[in-house]
C-alpha positions as CSV (number, residue, x, y, z in Angstrom):
1,M,13.3,-35.2,12.1
2,I,9.6,-34.6,12.4
3,L,7.2,-35.4,9.5
4,D,3.5,-35.0,9.1
5,K,1.1,-37.2,7.1
6,K,1.9,-35.3,3.9
7,G,5.6,-35.9,4.4
8,R,6.2,-32.2,5.3
9,R,8.9,-31.1,7.6
10,F,10.4,-27.9,8.8
11,R,13.6,-26.8,6.9
12,N,13.2,-23.0,6.5
13,L,13.2,-20.8,9.7
14,R,12.2,-17.2,9.6
15,V,13.6,-15.4,12.7
16,S,12.0,-12.0,13.6
17,L,14.5,-9.8,15.4
18,T,11.9,-7.2,16.3
19,A,8.2,-6.4,15.7
20,A,9.1,-2.8,15.2
21,C,8.9,-1.3,11.7
22,N,9.7,2.3,10.4
23,Y,7.0,1.8,7.7
24,A,3.2,1.5,8.1
25,C,2.4,-0.1,4.7
26,T,-1.2,-0.1,3.7
27,Y,-1.5,-3.8,3.4
28,C,0.0,-4.4,6.8
29,V,-1.1,-1.6,9.1
30,P,-4.7,-0.2,8.9
31,D,-4.3,2.8,11.1
32,R,-1.0,4.4,10.0
33,K,0.6,3.6,13.4
34,R,4.1,2.2,13.1
35,L,4.6,-1.1,14.8
36,Q,6.5,-1.1,18.0
37,P,8.9,-3.6,19.6
38,A,7.1,-6.4,21.4
39,R,7.4,-6.6,25.2
40,N,10.2,-8.8,26.5
41,E,11.7,-9.4,23.1
42,L,14.3,-12.2,22.9
43,S,18.0,-11.2,23.3
44,T,20.5,-12.0,20.6
45,E,21.8,-14.9,22.7
46,E,18.3,-16.4,23.1
47,L,17.6,-16.0,19.4
48,I,20.8,-17.8,18.4
49,R,20.1,-20.5,21.0
50,G,16.6,-20.9,19.5
51,V,18.1,-21.4,16.0
52,Q,20.6,-23.9,17.4
53,Y,17.9,-25.9,19.2
54,L,15.6,-25.8,16.1
55,M,18.5,-27.1,14.0
56,Q,18.8,-30.1,16.4
57,T,15.2,-30.9,16.8
58,A,13.6,-30.0,13.5
59,G,16.5,-30.2,11.1
60,I,16.4,-26.6,10.2
61,D,19.1,-25.8,7.6
62,R,18.0,-22.4,6.2
63,V,17.4,-19.2,8.1
64,R,15.9,-15.9,7.0
65,I,16.3,-12.9,9.1
66,T,13.2,-10.8,9.3
67,G,11.2,-8.3,11.4
68,G,9.2,-6.0,11.5
69,E,12.2,-4.3,10.0
70,P,15.3,-6.2,11.1
71,L,17.8,-3.5,10.4
72,L,16.1,-1.3,13.0
73,S,17.1,-3.7,15.8
74,K,20.3,-3.3,17.8
75,K,20.4,-7.1,17.6
76,F,20.9,-7.1,13.8
77,E,24.7,-7.0,13.6
78,P,25.5,-9.3,16.4
79,F,22.8,-11.8,15.3
80,L,24.0,-11.7,11.7
81,K,27.6,-12.3,12.8
82,E,26.6,-15.3,15.0
83,V,24.1,-16.9,12.7
84,M,26.6,-16.9,9.9
85,R,28.9,-19.1,12.0
86,L,26.3,-21.8,12.3
87,P,26.5,-24.9,10.0
88,L,23.5,-23.8,7.9
89,K,23.0,-24.3,4.1
90,D,21.7,-20.7,3.7
91,V,21.2,-17.5,5.5
92,S,19.3,-14.6,4.0
93,L,17.7,-11.3,4.9
94,T,14.4,-9.6,4.2
95,T,14.4,-5.8,4.6
96,N,12.5,-2.8,3.4
97,G,15.9,-1.4,2.4
98,Q,15.7,2.0,4.1
99,F,18.9,1.3,6.1
100,L,20.8,-0.9,3.6
101,K,23.4,1.7,2.8
102,D,23.9,2.5,6.5
103,K,24.4,-1.2,7.4
104,S,26.2,-2.2,4.2
105,A,29.6,-2.7,5.9
106,A,28.2,-5.2,8.4
107,I,26.1,-7.0,5.7
108,I,29.0,-7.3,3.2
109,D,31.5,-8.3,5.9
110,S,29.2,-11.1,7.2
111,G,29.5,-13.0,4.0
112,I,25.8,-13.3,3.4
113,K,25.1,-14.2,-0.2
114,R,21.6,-13.0,-0.8
115,I,18.9,-10.6,0.5
116,N,15.3,-9.7,-0.4
117,V,14.1,-6.2,-0.5
118,S,10.4,-5.2,-0.2
119,L,9.7,-2.6,-2.8
120,D,6.1,-1.9,-4.1
121,T,6.8,0.9,-6.6
122,I,9.6,3.0,-8.1
123,N,7.4,6.1,-8.2
124,P,8.4,8.3,-5.3
125,L,5.0,9.7,-4.6
126,R,3.3,6.3,-4.8
127,F,6.1,5.0,-2.6
128,R,5.2,7.4,0.2
129,Q,1.5,6.6,-0.2
130,I,2.0,2.9,0.3
131,A,4.8,2.8,2.9
132,R,3.6,6.0,4.6
133,S,7.2,6.7,5.4
134,G,10.7,6.4,4.1
135,D,12.6,7.7,1.1
136,L,12.6,5.8,-2.2
137,A,15.9,7.2,-3.4
138,T,17.7,5.9,-0.3
139,V,16.2,2.5,-0.8
140,L,17.4,2.4,-4.4
141,E,20.9,3.5,-3.4
142,G,21.0,0.7,-0.9
143,I,20.0,-1.9,-3.5
144,D,22.7,-0.6,-5.8
145,C,25.2,-0.8,-2.9
146,M,24.3,-4.5,-2.4
147,L,24.5,-5.3,-6.2
148,D,27.9,-3.6,-6.4
149,A,29.2,-5.8,-3.6
150,G,28.1,-8.9,-5.5
151,I,25.2,-9.8,-3.2
152,L,22.2,-11.4,-4.9
153,V,19.1,-9.2,-4.5
154,K,15.5,-10.2,-5.0
155,I,12.7,-7.8,-4.9
156,N,9.3,-8.5,-3.2
157,T,6.3,-6.6,-4.4
158,V,2.7,-6.8,-3.3
159,P,0.4,-5.9,-6.3
160,M,-2.7,-3.9,-5.3
161,R,-5.2,-2.9,-7.9
162,T,-6.0,0.6,-6.6
163,Q,-2.5,1.5,-5.3
164,N,0.3,0.1,-7.5
165,G,-1.5,-1.9,-10.2
166,S,-0.1,0.5,-12.9
167,E,3.4,0.2,-11.5
168,L,4.1,-3.5,-12.1
169,L,5.6,-3.2,-15.5
170,P,8.0,-0.4,-14.5
171,L,9.0,-2.5,-11.5
172,L,9.6,-5.5,-13.7
173,D,11.7,-3.4,-16.2
174,Y,13.7,-1.9,-13.3
175,C,14.6,-5.5,-12.1
176,L,15.3,-6.9,-15.5
177,Q,17.7,-4.1,-16.3
178,R,19.7,-5.0,-13.0
179,N,19.5,-8.7,-13.4
180,M,17.4,-9.0,-10.2
181,E,14.6,-11.5,-9.8
182,I,11.3,-9.9,-8.7
183,R,8.5,-11.8,-7.0
184,F,5.0,-10.5,-7.0
185,I,3.2,-11.6,-3.8
186,E,-0.6,-12.0,-4.1
187,L,-2.3,-10.0,-1.5
188,M,-3.0,-12.2,1.6
189,R,-6.0,-12.3,3.8
190,M,-3.9,-11.3,6.9
191,G,-4.6,-8.9,9.7
192,H,-7.1,-6.2,8.8
193,L,-7.5,-7.6,5.3
194,N,-9.0,-10.8,6.5
195,H,-12.7,-10.7,5.5
196,S,-12.3,-7.0,4.4
197,N,-13.7,-5.1,1.4
198,D,-10.1,-3.7,1.0
199,F,-8.9,-7.2,0.1
200,Q,-11.5,-7.6,-2.6
201,A,-10.9,-4.1,-4.0
202,N,-7.1,-4.6,-4.3
203,Y,-6.5,-8.3,-4.9
204,M,-4.7,-9.1,-8.2
205,S,-4.6,-12.8,-9.2
206,M,-1.7,-14.5,-11.0
207,E,-3.7,-14.5,-14.2
208,T,-4.2,-10.7,-13.9
209,I,-0.5,-10.1,-13.3
210,L,0.5,-12.2,-16.2
211,G,-1.9,-10.5,-18.4
212,I,-0.2,-7.2,-17.7
213,F,3.2,-8.6,-18.5
214,A,2.0,-10.3,-21.7
215,Q,1.3,-6.8,-23.1
216,K,5.0,-6.3,-23.4
217,Y,6.8,-9.6,-23.0
218,E,6.7,-13.2,-24.0
219,F,7.5,-15.6,-21.2
220,E,7.2,-19.3,-20.2
221,R,6.9,-21.1,-16.9
222,T,10.1,-22.5,-15.7
223,S,11.1,-24.9,-12.9
224,A,11.3,-24.1,-9.2
225,P,12.3,-26.1,-6.1
226,H,9.7,-28.5,-4.7
227,D,9.1,-26.4,-1.6
228,S,9.3,-23.0,-3.3
229,T,6.5,-20.6,-2.7
230,S,7.1,-18.9,-6.0
231,V,5.8,-19.8,-9.5
232,R,8.7,-18.7,-11.8
233,F,8.6,-17.5,-15.3
234,E,11.4,-16.8,-17.7
235,I,11.5,-14.0,-20.3
236,P,14.0,-15.4,-22.9
237,G,17.1,-13.3,-23.1
238,K,15.9,-10.9,-20.3
239,G,15.5,-12.6,-17.0
240,V,13.2,-14.3,-14.5
241,F,10.3,-13.2,-12.4
242,G,8.1,-15.0,-9.9
243,I,4.6,-14.9,-8.5
244,I,3.8,-16.1,-5.0
245,A,0.3,-17.2,-5.8
246,N,-1.3,-17.7,-2.3
247,E,-4.8,-17.7,-3.7
248,S,-4.3,-18.7,-7.4
249,E,-2.0,-21.6,-6.9
250,P,-1.7,-22.5,-3.2
251,F,1.6,-24.1,-2.0
252,C,0.5,-25.2,1.5
253,S,1.0,-29.0,0.7
254,A,4.7,-28.5,0.2
255,C,5.4,-25.8,2.8
256,T,8.5,-26.3,5.0
257,R,8.4,-23.0,6.8
258,L,8.6,-22.2,10.5
259,R,8.6,-18.8,12.2
260,L,10.1,-17.7,15.4
261,S,8.8,-14.4,16.6
262,S,10.9,-11.8,18.5
263,S,8.7,-12.5,21.6
264,G,9.5,-16.2,21.6
265,Y,6.6,-17.9,19.9
266,L,6.8,-20.5,17.1
267,Y,4.3,-20.2,14.3
268,G,3.9,-23.3,12.1
269,C,1.4,-21.7,9.6
270,L,0.3,-18.2,8.7
271,S,-3.2,-19.4,8.3
272,S,-3.6,-20.6,11.8
273,G,-4.0,-18.6,15.0
274,N,-2.0,-21.1,17.0
275,R,1.3,-20.2,18.5
276,H,3.7,-22.1,20.7
277,Y,5.8,-20.3,23.4
278,I,9.4,-21.4,23.6
279,A,11.1,-18.4,25.3
280,D,11.1,-20.2,28.6
281,L,13.1,-23.1,27.1
282,L,15.9,-20.9,25.8
283,D,17.6,-20.4,29.1
284,K,17.7,-24.2,29.8
285,P,20.4,-26.6,28.7
286,A,19.8,-28.7,25.7
287,H,19.0,-32.0,27.5
288,M,16.2,-30.3,29.3
289,A,14.9,-28.0,26.5
290,L,14.9,-30.2,23.4
291,P,12.3,-32.9,24.4
292,H,9.8,-30.2,25.3
293,L,10.6,-28.3,22.1
294,Q,10.1,-31.4,20.0
295,R,6.6,-31.8,21.3
296,L,5.8,-28.2,20.4
297,L,7.2,-28.7,16.9
298,V,4.9,-31.6,16.4
299,K,2.0,-29.3,17.3
300,S,3.4,-26.5,15.1
301,L,3.6,-28.9,12.1
302,A,0.0,-30.0,12.7
303,D,-1.1,-26.4,12.4
304,K,-0.3,-26.3,8.7
305,Q,-3.2,-26.3,6.2
306,D,-3.6,-29.3,4.0
307,Y,-4.0,-27.4,0.7
308,S,-4.6,-23.7,0.8
309,F,-4.3,-20.5,2.8
310,R,-7.6,-19.6,4.7
311,G,-6.8,-16.3,6.1
312,E,-5.8,-15.1,9.6
313,V,-6.2,-12.0,11.7
314,T,-2.6,-12.0,12.9
315,V,-0.6,-9.0,11.6
316,M,2.1,-10.4,9.4
317,K,4.9,-8.0,10.6
318,F,4.5,-9.4,14.2
319,I,5.6,-12.9,13.1
320,G,8.4,-12.2,10.6
321,G,6.8,-11.7,7.2
């Protein structure tokens, strides 16, 4: 196990199956161009081997499948099937939900217990304005399909003052009615938003978000795991919501996350431009690959910020959300 001076280690691995995405969300893509697959993306076999090697060297015990949009990838079904066979404590999925219904059989049959769906509004017109693609009704049908199958669904929402600031309460109500936890993710200084006027115009703090909810509900802060990114609040008799308060209440000092991109790079921190290439290790036997991988993991862990997110020009979708 690799530890840094703060006692942090890697436990949670986000695996990006592809950089491609069928959306071009305003907070991710500045020019409306849909993101395309990276050159020389890792194969299913290489991705699985990467997970196995990181389990052995870093003690990874939780995997989240991400993209781009992972359900776009031909690797999704075989990767899901294989990763569910590994001795992990948890496997989860993050998706924009557009293809959930189409892929429902594979998801349900895999035995996966929980998924996260990115959803920024339940207003169809606003949905198209933010995602610049897709169909809201299809996403909502996919969510209902997962709930009917007994899969735990969490909703991820990025609040933006000028785009969906008036939609936060309807979204919360929608989730409370379906016993889903929603997490509001403070806008991050990533990609084109780093040092941008758009960030200042759209950023909504945890205090602002809570002020909106206080107009209708009484709530109290509740407990969350030590390495959780979410500050959680309970509405007695109604349900729970969370806020990932990147700016308001940074969680860097307890972060356990590592990202493996579809092009074979490790990212130890979203707020660092450093990345570490491991694709060339994934066709080597373990006794040759693991010593070098361990050295790269030490560097990846050292990339983490001590206290707070500082911003980075990297586009989030390229490295797995």
